[in-house]
C-alpha positions in Angstrom: 51.9 58.6 135.7 52.8 60.4 138.9 56.1 62.3 138.6 57.8 63.3 141.8 58.6 62.0 145.3 56.7 58.9 146.4 56.2 57.6 150.0 54.1 54.4 150.1 53.3 52.1 153.0 51.1 49.0 152.8 50.5 46.3 155.5 49.5 43.4 153.3 48.9 42.7 149.6 50.7 43.0 146.3 52.0 46.3 145.2 53.3 47.3 141.8 54.7 50.7 141.1 55.7 51.9 137.7 58.6 54.2 138.4 59.0 55.7 135.0 62.6 56.8 134.4 64.7 55.1 137.1 67.5 57.7 136.7 65.1 60.5 137.9 65.3 59.1 141.5 68.1 60.4 143.8 67.3 57.8 146.4 65.2 54.6 146.5 64.5 52.7 149.7 62.2 49.7 149.5 61.5 47.0 152.1 59.3 43.9 152.5 59.1 42.0 155.8 57.8 38.8 154.1 57.6 38.3 150.4 59.3 39.2 147.2 60.9 42.5 146.4 61.4 42.8 142.6 63.0 46.1 141.6 63.6 45.3 137.9 63.7 49.0 137.1 66.9 49.1 139.2 68.2 45.6 138.5 67.4 44.0 141.9 65.4 40.9 142.8 65.1 39.6 146.4 62.8 37.2 148.1 62.2 35.7 151.5 62.1 37.4 154.9 63.2 40.9 155.8 64.2 42.0 152.3 65.3 45.6 151.5 66.8 47.5 148.6 68.6 50.8 148.6 69.7 52.8 145.5 71.5 56.1 145.2 71.9 58.3 142.1 73.5 61.7 142.5 71.9 63.0 139.3 68.3 62.2 140.3 65.7 64.7 141.6 63.2 62.6 143.4 62.9 60.2 146.3 61.0 56.9 146.4 60.3 55.1 149.7 58.2 52.0 149.8 57.4 49.7 152.8 55.4 46.5 152.7 54.8 44.2 155.6 53.6 41.0 153.8 53.2 40.5 150.0 55.0 41.1 146.8 56.5 44.5 145.9 57.4 45.2 142.2 59.2 48.4 141.1 59.1 48.4 137.3 
């Protein structure tokens, strides 16, 4: 239930972030070195090595940046 900018880094593990309203984010940058990157809130699904996702929305107010070295990242 945290509303606002988010900047998250994790070395290893599984990370799930409930983004709330996807249209409230001006920019989204997410990356995973090894694992799955599932950004269903933004319509993206990537797996394997060196995965990244970038989303821009001129009408949003917030920034989301997430970096994970090894594991599974879900933005829902």
